[in-house]
C-alpha positions as CSV (number, residue, x, y, z in Angstrom):
1,X,-0.1,-0.1,-0.1
2,X,1.5,3.4,-0.9
3,X,2.4,5.7,2.1
4,X,0.1,8.4,1.0
5,X,-2.9,6.1,1.4
6,X,-2.2,5.1,5.0
7,X,-1.1,8.5,6.8
8,X,-3.0,11.7,7.5
9,X,-3.4,14.6,5.5
10,X,-1.3,16.5,8.2
11,X,1.6,13.8,7.8
12,X,1.4,13.8,4.1
13,X,1.9,17.5,3.9
14,X,5.0,17.3,5.9
15,X,6.0,14.4,4.4
16,X,6.0,16.3,1.0
17,X,7.0,19.7,2.5
18,X,8.7,19.5,5.9
19,X,8.9,22.6,7.8
20,X,12.0,23.8,9.7
21,X,14.0,21.5,7.6
22,X,17.8,22.1,7.4
23,X,20.6,23.3,10.1
24,X,20.4,26.7,11.6
25,X,23.1,29.0,11.0
26,X,23.5,30.2,14.5
27,X,22.3,27.6,17.4
28,X,23.2,26.8,20.8
29,X,21.7,23.5,21.2
30,X,22.3,20.4,18.9
31,X,21.8,16.7,18.8
32,X,22.3,13.7,16.4
33,X,20.9,10.5,17.2
34,X,20.8,7.3,15.0
35,X,17.6,5.1,15.7
36,X,17.5,1.3,15.9
37,X,16.0,1.5,12.3
38,X,19.2,3.2,11.0
39,X,17.7,6.6,10.4
40,X,20.0,9.5,11.8
41,X,18.0,12.6,12.9
42,X,19.8,15.8,13.8
43,X,18.0,18.7,15.4
44,X,19.5,22.5,16.0
45,X,18.1,25.0,18.5
46,X,18.5,28.7,19.1
47,X,17.3,29.2,22.6
48,X,16.8,32.8,23.9
49,X,15.2,34.0,27.3
50,X,14.5,30.3,28.3
51,X,12.4,29.5,25.2
52,X,13.2,27.9,22.0
53,X,13.1,30.5,19.4
54,X,14.3,28.5,16.3
55,X,14.5,25.0,15.4
56,X,15.7,23.2,12.6
57,X,16.3,19.1,11.7
58,X,17.4,16.9,9.1
59,X,17.2,13.3,8.6
60,X,18.3,10.4,6.6
61,X,14.8,8.7,6.9
62,X,12.1,8.6,4.4
63,X,8.7,10.4,4.5
64,X,7.4,9.4,8.2
65,X,10.9,10.5,9.6
66,X,10.7,13.9,7.8
67,X,7.1,14.5,9.0
68,X,8.1,13.5,12.7
69,X,11.0,15.7,12.5
70,X,8.9,18.6,11.2
71,X,6.1,18.3,13.9
72,X,8.8,18.0,16.6
73,X,10.3,21.1,15.8
74,X,7.1,22.9,15.4
75,X,5.7,21.6,18.4
76,X,8.9,22.9,20.4
77,X,9.1,26.4,18.8
78,X,8.0,29.1,21.2
79,X,7.8,26.9,24.1
80,X,9.8,27.3,27.5
81,X,12.3,24.7,27.7
82,X,10.7,22.7,30.5
83,X,7.6,22.5,28.4
84,X,9.5,21.4,25.2
85,X,11.1,18.6,27.2
86,X,7.7,17.1,28.0
87,X,6.9,16.6,24.3
88,X,6.7,13.0,23.7
89,X,6.2,10.5,21.0
90,X,2.5,10.4,21.5
91,X,2.2,14.3,21.3
92,X,4.0,14.1,17.8
93,X,1.9,11.2,16.6
94,X,-1.3,13.1,17.7
95,X,-0.2,16.4,16.1
96,X,0.3,14.5,12.9
97,X,-2.8,12.8,13.0
98,X,-1.1,9.4,13.3
99,X,1.5,7.5,11.4
100,X,1.6,3.9,10.2
101,X,2.3,1.5,12.9
102,X,5.8,0.4,11.3
103,X,6.7,4.3,11.2
104,X,5.8,5.3,14.8
105,X,9.2,4.7,15.9
106,X,10.1,7.9,13.8
107,X,8.1,10.0,16.3
108,X,9.9,8.4,19.2
109,X,13.4,9.2,17.4
110,X,12.2,12.9,16.9
111,X,11.2,13.3,20.6
112,X,14.6,11.8,22.0
113,X,16.6,13.9,19.5
114,X,14.6,17.1,20.7
115,X,15.2,16.2,24.3
116,X,18.9,15.6,23.7
117,X,19.5,18.9,21.9
118,X,17.8,20.7,24.8
119,X,20.0,18.6,27.3
120,X,23.2,19.9,25.0
121,X,22.0,23.6,25.4
122,X,21.2,23.2,29.2
123,X,24.7,21.5,29.7
124,X,26.6,24.8,28.5
125,X,24.6,27.0,30.8
126,X,25.0,27.7,34.2
127,X,22.4,27.9,36.9
128,X,22.3,31.6,36.7
129,X,21.4,31.2,32.9
130,X,24.8,32.4,31.3
131,X,27.1,30.3,29.2
132,X,30.0,29.0,31.1
133,X,32.7,30.5,28.8
134,X,31.3,33.8,28.7
135,X,33.0,34.1,32.2
136,X,36.3,34.3,30.3
137,X,35.5,37.8,29.0
138,X,34.8,39.0,32.6
139,X,37.2,41.1,34.6
140,X,36.2,39.0,37.7
141,X,37.3,35.8,35.9
142,X,40.3,34.4,37.8
143,X,42.4,34.0,34.8
144,X,42.4,37.9,34.3
145,X,44.3,38.5,37.5
146,X,48.1,37.7,37.5
147,X,49.1,36.1,40.6
148,X,52.3,37.5,42.8
149,X,54.3,34.5,42.1
150,X,53.7,34.2,38.2
151,X,55.8,35.3,35.7
152,X,54.5,37.1,32.6
153,X,55.0,33.9,30.6
154,X,53.3,31.7,33.3
155,X,50.3,34.2,33.5
156,X,50.0,34.1,29.7
157,X,50.0,30.4,29.7
158,X,47.4,30.1,32.4
159,X,45.1,32.3,30.6
160,X,45.4,30.5,27.5
161,X,44.7,27.2,29.4
162,X,41.7,28.7,30.9
163,X,40.2,30.0,27.8
164,X,40.7,26.5,26.2
165,X,39.3,24.6,29.1
166,X,36.3,27.0,29.4
167,X,35.0,25.8,26.1
168,X,34.5,22.4,27.4
169,X,31.2,21.6,29.2
170,X,32.4,18.4,31.2
171,X,35.6,16.8,32.0
172,X,35.6,13.2,32.7
173,X,38.8,11.5,34.2
174,X,38.7,7.7,34.0
175,X,41.0,6.3,36.6
176,X,42.3,2.9,38.2
177,X,44.2,1.8,41.1
178,X,46.3,-0.8,39.1
179,X,46.9,-1.6,35.3
180,X,45.1,-3.9,33.1
181,X,41.6,-3.5,34.3
182,X,40.2,-2.1,31.0
183,X,40.5,1.6,31.7
184,X,41.4,2.6,28.2
185,X,38.6,0.5,27.0
186,X,36.2,2.2,29.2
187,X,37.5,5.5,28.2
188,X,37.2,4.8,24.4
189,X,33.7,3.4,24.6
190,X,32.4,6.1,26.7
191,X,33.9,8.8,24.3
192,X,32.5,6.9,21.3
193,X,29.0,6.5,22.9
194,X,28.7,10.2,23.6
195,X,29.8,11.0,20.1
196,X,27.2,8.8,18.7
197,X,24.7,10.4,20.8
198,X,25.4,13.6,18.8
199,X,27.8,15.4,21.4
200,X,31.0,17.1,20.4
201,X,33.7,14.9,22.3
202,X,37.4,15.0,22.9
203,X,39.5,12.0,23.9
204,X,42.7,12.4,25.7
205,X,45.1,9.7,26.3
206,X,47.6,10.9,29.1
207,X,49.1,7.4,29.8
208,X,52.6,8.5,28.7
209,X,54.2,5.2,29.3
210,X,51.7,3.0,27.7
211,X,49.4,4.8,25.3
212,X,46.7,2.4,24.1
213,X,43.9,4.8,22.7
214,X,45.7,4.8,19.2
215,X,45.2,1.1,18.9
216,X,41.6,0.8,20.3
217,X,40.3,3.8,18.2
218,X,42.0,2.2,15.0
219,X,44.5,5.1,14.6
220,X,47.8,3.6,15.4
221,X,50.5,4.8,13.0
222,X,48.8,8.3,12.5
223,X,50.6,11.4,13.0
224,X,49.6,14.8,14.2
225,X,49.7,18.0,12.2
226,X,50.0,21.7,13.2
227,X,47.4,24.5,12.0
228,X,48.9,28.0,12.9
229,X,50.0,27.7,16.4
230,X,47.4,24.7,17.3
231,X,47.9,21.1,17.4
232,X,45.3,19.5,15.3
233,X,43.8,16.3,17.0
234,X,42.7,13.5,14.9
235,X,39.1,13.3,14.3
236,X,36.4,10.5,14.1
237,X,33.4,12.1,13.2
238,X,32.6,14.4,16.1
239,X,35.2,12.6,18.2
240,X,38.6,14.4,18.4
241,X,41.4,12.1,19.7
242,X,45.0,13.0,21.2
243,X,47.4,10.7,22.6
244,X,51.3,10.8,23.3
245,X,51.3,7.4,21.0
246,X,50.9,9.9,18.0
247,X,54.2,11.4,18.8
248,X,56.2,8.4,19.1
249,X,58.1,6.7,16.3
250,X,56.5,3.2,17.0
251,X,54.2,1.9,19.7
252,X,57.4,-0.1,21.0
253,X,59.4,3.1,21.5
254,X,60.4,3.6,25.0
255,X,59.3,6.5,26.9
256,X,61.6,7.8,29.8
257,X,60.2,11.0,31.1
258,X,60.5,12.3,34.7
259,X,57.6,14.1,36.4
260,X,58.1,17.8,35.4
261,X,58.5,16.7,31.6
262,X,55.4,14.5,32.0
263,X,53.5,17.7,33.5
264,X,54.5,19.9,30.7
265,X,53.4,17.5,28.1
266,X,50.0,17.0,29.7
267,X,49.6,20.8,30.0
268,X,50.6,21.2,26.5
269,X,47.8,18.8,25.2
270,X,45.3,20.7,27.2
271,X,46.4,24.2,26.3
272,X,47.8,23.9,22.7
273,X,45.6,21.1,21.1
274,X,42.9,22.7,19.0
275,X,39.8,21.1,20.9
276,X,37.4,23.8,20.0
277,X,34.0,23.9,21.8
278,X,33.4,20.5,23.5
279,X,30.6,18.9,25.3
280,X,33.0,16.5,27.0
281,X,36.4,15.6,27.3
282,X,37.3,12.2,28.3
283,X,40.6,11.7,30.0
284,X,42.2,8.3,29.8
285,X,44.7,8.5,32.8
286,X,47.4,5.9,33.8
287,X,46.8,3.6,36.5
288,X,47.6,4.7,40.3
289,X,47.8,8.1,41.9
290,X,51.3,9.2,40.2
291,X,52.0,12.4,38.5
292,X,49.8,12.2,35.3
293,X,46.5,11.8,36.9
294,X,47.3,14.6,39.7
295,X,48.5,16.8,36.9
296,X,45.1,16.4,35.1
297,X,42.9,17.0,38.1
298,X,45.1,20.2,38.8
299,X,45.0,21.7,35.2
300,X,41.3,20.8,33.8
301,X,39.5,22.8,36.3
302,X,35.7,22.4,37.1
303,X,33.2,21.3,36.2
304,X,34.8,17.7,36.4
305,X,33.9,14.0,37.2
306,X,35.9,10.9,37.8
307,X,35.0,7.3,36.9
308,X,37.1,4.9,39.0
């Protein structure tokens, strides 16, 4: 049976002429989700004064997916965030006048993508309502004040690090008390899962003596490049990867570095790598409580979390 014979006029109209189709040029909330059916939907939001001012979407799916994405963005526009978060599959289906049973999952994908895009916006906003990285331009920001014991170079480096880190929503450090327990596997899978959920993610491997992230991510043998004054991380979709392993001649090359040198390398990875705006930075730390994990904890700042 043809699709137009089993869906409502409202759904058919959005099947043929979806509204709000296409990405927004300016947005502060975004999500990309692939459903169990294989369709991938993306939603972009422009939030202003606690309401969804604009919304756009794309989908790789067919007509019902376009209709569901269209209606989800229509239902969301103009609503306060808390009301938009309540939009469920049922509400989208009712607004469309129904979809074929085998296509109702499209409405669920649209509802989940919308919620994730709202969550993406919320993760970048402090409780007071201002984006986290706005503080970097304020005179009250601690990075604007030179400490009494800092040289001019140290002050400039701390400013550069702070400005880089404030573009990252959440920093997650994966730790373990001993080696060989799967810490790098957890880090790689966590970063990949967040990336597949539509998040902008960085994966940083600071295990100086045994970097395994390049092999786990299928990037062993890859080399880094520079753009202007930034180190360019390797990219897999929306996932950016950085590891000391990319600097070694081979994965068998020995690394004999003492504490200060390891601290400087970690600092450089955080300060000089062109991470750009990230939703999450996942840090694969070496085992134990030595220089590397302590250095990361001192450098990345808040908000941060640990998986042990």
